[in-house]
C-alpha positions in Angstrom: 55.0 2.6 -28.7 55.0 -0.2 -25.4 53.3 -3.3 -26.5 52.1 -5.8 -23.3 51.4 -9.5 -23.7 49.4 -10.6 -20.7 50.0 -14.5 -19.8 49.2 -16.8 -17.1 51.2 -16.9 -13.5 54.1 -18.4 -14.1 54.8 -18.6 -17.7 56.2 -15.1 -18.0 59.6 -16.8 -18.6 58.1 -18.6 -21.2 56.4 -16.0 -23.0 59.5 -14.0 -22.8 61.6 -16.8 -24.4 59.4 -17.1 -27.1 59.1 -13.0 -27.6 62.9 -13.7 -27.8 62.7 -16.6 -30.7 60.1 -14.4 -33.1 62.7 -11.5 -32.8 61.7 -9.3 -29.6 64.9 -10.1 -28.0 64.5 -7.3 -25.3 61.4 -7.4 -23.1 60.7 -6.7 -19.4 58.9 -9.0 -17.0 56.0 -7.6 -15.2 53.5 -9.2 -13.3 51.6 -12.5 -15.6 52.7 -10.6 -18.6 55.6 -9.1 -21.0 56.3 -5.8 -21.9 58.3 -4.9 -25.5 58.6 -2.0 -27.9 57.2 -1.7 -31.4 54.7 -0.6 -34.1 51.5 -1.5 -35.1 52.8 -3.9 -37.6 54.5 -6.1 -35.0 50.4 -5.8 -32.9 49.0 -8.1 -36.0 52.0 -10.2 -36.5 52.1 -11.0 -32.5 48.4 -11.5 -32.3 48.8 -13.9 -35.4 52.0 -15.9 -33.9 52.0 -15.4 -30.3 51.9 -18.7 -28.7 52.0 -18.3 -25.0 50.3 -15.1 -24.4 46.7 -14.5 -23.6 46.2 -10.9 -25.3 48.2 -8.4 -27.0 47.9 -4.6 -24.9 49.1 -1.5 -26.3 49.9 1.4 -23.6 47.9 4.9 -24.2 48.9 6.4 -20.9 50.8 5.6 -17.4 50.0 8.0 -14.7 50.4 8.2 -10.7 46.7 8.1 -8.7 46.2 9.7 -5.8 42.8 10.2 -6.0 39.7 8.8 -7.6 39.5 11.8 -9.7 42.8 11.6 -11.3 41.6 7.9 -13.1 38.9 10.5 -15.2 40.6 13.2 -15.1 43.7 11.2 -16.8 41.5 9.3 -19.0 40.0 12.3 -20.9 43.2 13.1 -21.7 43.2 10.6 -24.1 42.3 11.1 -27.8 39.4 8.2 -27.8 37.7 9.4 -31.1 40.8 8.8 -32.7 41.0 5.5 -31.6 37.5 4.2 -32.7 34.6 5.3 -34.3 31.3 6.4 -32.1 29.7 3.6 -33.7 31.9 0.6 -32.1 30.7 -0.9 -28.8 33.1 -0.8 -26.1 34.2 -2.1 -22.8 36.4 -1.7 -19.8 37.7 -4.4 -18.1 41.2 -5.3 -16.3 42.4 -5.6 -12.5 42.3 -3.3 -10.0 44.5 -3.9 -7.0 44.3 -0.6 -4.7 43.6 0.4 -1.5 42.3 3.9 -3.1 38.9 2.2 -4.2 36.9 0.4 -1.7 34.4 -1.2 -4.7 36.4 -2.8 -7.5 34.2 -1.8 -10.4 34.1 2.1 -9.4 37.4 2.3 -11.5 36.0 0.6 -14.6 33.1 3.3 -14.7 35.2 6.3 -14.2 37.2 5.3 -17.5 33.6 4.6 -18.9 32.4 8.1 -18.0 35.6 9.9 -19.4 35.2 7.9 -22.9 31.3 8.4 -23.3 32.1 12.6 -22.1 35.1 12.6 -24.6 32.5 11.4 -27.6 29.7 13.8 -26.3 32.0 16.9 -26.5 34.0 16.3 -29.7 31.2 14.2 -31.5 28.3 15.0 -30.1 27.4 11.2 -29.2 28.0 8.8 -27.8 29.5 5.2 -28.5 27.1 2.4 -26.7 28.6 0.1 -23.9 28.7 -3.9 -24.6 29.9 -5.9 -21.9 29.3 -9.4 -23.1 31.1 -8.8 -26.5 32.5 -5.3 -27.1 34.1 -4.4 -30.5 36.5 -2.6 -28.9 37.8 -3.6 -25.6 39.8 -0.9 -23.2 42.4 -2.3 -20.5 42.7 -0.7 -16.8 45.1 -1.4 -14.5 45.7 -0.2 -10.9 48.6 -1.6 -9.2 48.2 1.1 -5.6 49.1 4.4 -6.6 50.1 3.5 -10.9 47.6 3.2 -13.5 47.9 2.3 -17.0 45.0 2.7 -19.3 45.5 0.4 -22.6 43.6 -0.9 -25.3 43.5 -4.8 -25.8 43.6 -5.4 -29.5 43.1 -9.1 -29.1 39.3 -9.0 -27.7 38.3 -12.5 -26.9 41.4 -14.2 -25.4 44.0 -15.4 -27.7 43.1 -18.9 -26.2 40.1 -19.1 -28.0 42.3 -20.2 -31.4 38.9 -21.1 -33.7 40.3 -24.5 -34.2 38.6 -25.8 -31.9 35.0 -27.7 -32.5 34.5 -29.9 -29.5 35.5 -30.2 -25.7 35.2 -32.3 -23.1 34.2 -31.7 -19.5 37.8 -30.5 -18.7 39.8 -29.0 -21.5 43.2 -27.8 -21.2 43.7 -24.8 -21.9 45.3 -23.5 -25.5 47.7 -21.0 -24.3 48.6 -23.6 -21.3 49.1 -26.5 -23.4 51.7 -24.3 -26.0 53.8 -23.2 -22.8 54.0 -26.6 -21.6 55.1 -27.9 -24.8 58.2 -25.1 -24.8 58.6 -25.7 -21.4 59.6 -29.5 -22.1 62.5 -28.1 -24.4 61.0 -30.6 -27.4 62.6 -31.1 -30.5 59.7 -31.0 -32.4 61.6 -34.4 -34.1 61.4 -36.5 -31.3 57.7 -39.0 -31.0 55.5 -36.9 -28.8 52.8 -38.9 -26.6 49.6 -38.1 -24.9 48.2 -40.6 -23.4 45.0 -38.9 -21.9 44.5 -36.4 -25.0 41.0 -35.4 -24.5 39.6 -33.6 -27.5 43.4 -33.2 -28.5 44.7 -30.0 -27.6 48.3 -31.0 -26.9 48.8 -33.2 -29.9 47.1 -30.0 -32.0 49.6 -27.3 -30.1 52.2 -29.9 -30.8 51.9 -30.2 -34.3 51.1 -26.7 -35.1 54.4 -25.8 -33.5 56.2 -28.5 -35.0 55.3 -27.6 -38.4 55.4 -23.8 -37.8 52.0 -23.0 -38.4 50.7 -20.0 -36.1 48.3 -21.5 -33.7 45.8 -18.6 -34.1 45.7 -19.3 -37.9 41.9 -20.7 -37.6 41.1 -17.8 -35.7 39.4 -14.5 -37.8 38.2 -12.1 -35.1 40.7 -9.5 -33.2 39.5 -6.2 -31.7 42.5 -4.2 -33.5 40.5 -4.8 -36.7 37.7 -2.0 -35.3 40.1 0.4 -34.5 40.3 3.8 -36.6 43.9 3.1 -37.9 43.2 -0.4 -38.8 45.3 -1.2 -41.6 43.9 -4.2 -43.8 46.4 -4.6 -46.5 49.0 -4.7 -43.9 47.0 -7.2 -42.3 46.1 -9.4 -45.1 50.4 -9.5 -46.2 51.0 -10.3 -42.6 48.6 -13.3 -42.2 49.3 -14.6 -46.0 53.3 -14.7 -45.0 52.4 -17.9 -42.1 52.4 -21.1 -43.1 49.1 -22.4 -43.3 49.5 -26.5 -45.1 51.9 -28.9 -44.5 52.7 -32.4 -46.3 54.2 -33.6 -43.6 55.2 -33.1 -40.0 58.6 -34.0 -38.8 57.8 -35.6 -35.9 55.5 -38.5 -34.8 52.7 -37.4 -32.6 50.7 -40.2 -30.5 47.2 -39.8 -28.4 44.6 -41.8 -26.9 42.2 -41.9 -24.7 39.9 -44.4 -22.9 36.6 -42.5 -23.6 35.4 -43.3 -27.6 33.3 -40.0 -27.5 36.2 -37.5 -26.5 38.6 -39.8 -29.7 36.5 -38.8 -31.8 36.2 -35.1 -30.8 40.1 -35.3 -31.1 39.8 -36.4 -34.2 37.1 -34.3 -35.7 39.5 -31.1 -34.3 42.7 -32.4 -36.0 40.4 -32.9 -39.5 40.5 -29.1 -40.2 44.3 -29.1 -40.3 46.2 -30.2 -43.4 48.3 -32.7 -40.8 45.3 -34.0 -39.3 45.7 -37.2 -41.1 49.3 -37.8 -39.6 48.5 -37.9 -36.1 47.4 -41.0 -34.6 45.0 -41.2 -31.9 43.9 -44.8 -30.4 40.6 -45.5 -28.0 42.6 -47.4 -25.4 42.8 -47.6 -21.7 46.4 -46.6 -20.5 47.2 -50.6 -19.6 46.2 -51.2 -23.5 48.3 -47.8 -24.8 50.5 -48.8 -27.5 53.5 -47.1 -26.3 56.5 -47.2 -28.9 60.3 -47.8 -27.8 62.1 -44.6 -26.6 63.2 -42.1 -26.8 60.0 -40.2 -26.8 58.4 -37.6 -24.6 55.2 -37.8 -22.8 53.4 -35.0 -22.1 50.0 -35.0 -20.6 47.1 -34.2 -18.3 45.6 -36.5 -16.5 42.6 -36.4 -15.1 42.5 -34.4 -11.2 39.6 -35.3 -9.5 38.5 -32.3 -9.5 36.1 -31.8 -12.9 36.2 -35.1 -13.9 35.2 -38.0 -11.3 38.6 -40.4 -11.0 39.7 -42.6 -8.8 43.2 -40.7 -8.2 45.3 -43.7 -6.4 44.7 -46.3 -9.1 44.8 -44.1 -12.4 48.2 -42.3 -11.3 49.5 -45.7 -9.6 49.0 -47.3 -13.1 50.4 -44.1 -14.5 53.5 -44.5 -12.4 54.0 -48.2 -12.7 54.2 -47.9 -16.8 56.3 -45.2 -16.6 58.8 -47.0 -14.3 58.4 -50.1 -16.4 57.4 -49.6 -19.9 58.9 -46.4 -20.9 62.6 -46.5 -20.5 64.6 -43.8 -22.3 61.3 -41.5 -22.2 61.0 -38.1 -20.7 57.7 -37.9 -19.2 56.0 -34.4 -18.2 52.4 -34.1 -16.2 50.0 -31.5 -15.0 48.1 -32.6 -12.4 46.3 -30.2 -9.8 46.3 -33.8 -7.7 48.9 -33.6 -4.9 48.2 -36.9 -3.9 48.1 -38.2 -7.5 51.8 -37.1 -8.2 52.2 -39.1 -4.6 50.7 -42.4 -6.3 53.3 -42.1 -9.1 56.0 -43.1 -6.9 58.5 -41.4 -8.7 61.0 -38.4 -7.7 60.5 -35.2 -10.2 63.4 -34.1 -12.0 61.6 -30.4 -12.0 58.5 -28.9 -10.5 56.8 -25.8 -11.9 53.9 -24.0 -10.5 51.3 -22.8 -12.6 47.3 -22.8 -13.4 45.3 -24.6 -16.0 42.2 -21.8 -16.0 41.3 -21.6 -11.6 43.1 -24.1 -10.8 46.6 -24.3 -9.2 48.6 -26.9 -10.9 52.4 -28.3 -10.6 54.0 -29.3 -14.2 56.7 -31.9 -13.2 59.2 -33.5 -15.4 59.9 -37.8 -15.1 63.4 -38.9 -16.6 63.3 -42.6 -17.2 66.2 -44.5 -17.8 67.9 -48.2 -17.2 68.4 -49.1 -13.1 67.1 -45.5 -12.7 67.1 -45.1 -8.7 64.6 -42.3 -8.8 61.3 -44.7 -7.5 59.7 -43.9 -4.5 58.3 -46.8 -2.2 54.7 -46.6 -2.3 54.9 -47.3 1.7 56.3 -43.6 1.9 52.8 -42.0 0.6 51.2 -40.4 3.3 47.6 -40.1 3.0 
């Protein structure tokens, strides 16, 4: 069957590479998604092990659409009562990009009606709809004259890992954090540092990656558990094989934040893991952060001035100065939505990637710092 793993814009290649590492070399890149072929055991395995996907969908039906009626007619052909029990709640969600429909919500209503009518015909009763917390999630994707109906086997997005007890006002999405770490090509041995660690997302995802522990190991809810074909022994077997505990990490991880409350939240989130005690977290301003000698990897998500009030010029200017003068031998990676912030770094990036953190369009940039580097930029060239 066709399995589609959804992700954020710009992360399709990263997700395809991760799938290859997990044993799925054949994949097709789609818009904000990657498609593979597999079985239900793969669905279970991927929901647990995949780090860079938002959800795992199983395709039920793909068909051309010429009129609104086609959606209902084709959806009615699916044996919904074999998919889930009438006592389970459901919702229809997804995305519609088609000039055929004047109202973007109408296609979802058509699918809902087809499901309800199927159950009435076959069972003599209908399942209830629960838009906020459905037990079964049906996904509809329409692009002009083509429609795909799938079942979302994850349910709530996979970035809801289950490990984050405390967050700040501007947390980094866990799926984005996992993808950024892969984009650095970090070897999982070199020291990794985040001086703006907030509630610790990058540190935790880095530790999970280095330890070989699935990012979703703490998560208990998956929508596939509410499906009629749920194989509990198979899921338990897959879950039991996953790494859960490590006695040490193969690398040094160091984080910090100027806000003592955020440091406390970061430590609280780390405490839930066996590796938590091996991760250093300092309550320190950027100027006082204990950067070790290189080589090292710095990866960070400094405030953008969007959701947290920040003096962008001072903060990014200080970060750029520290990178140039104190971080020799470092590979530095910065994600931000602030173009002005990048200018105040006064460094020329080796690479730039466009991606999103939630709804914010961001740039992820790599800076190689070495003795005698000519990559510095004269601050007088910075245009307001």
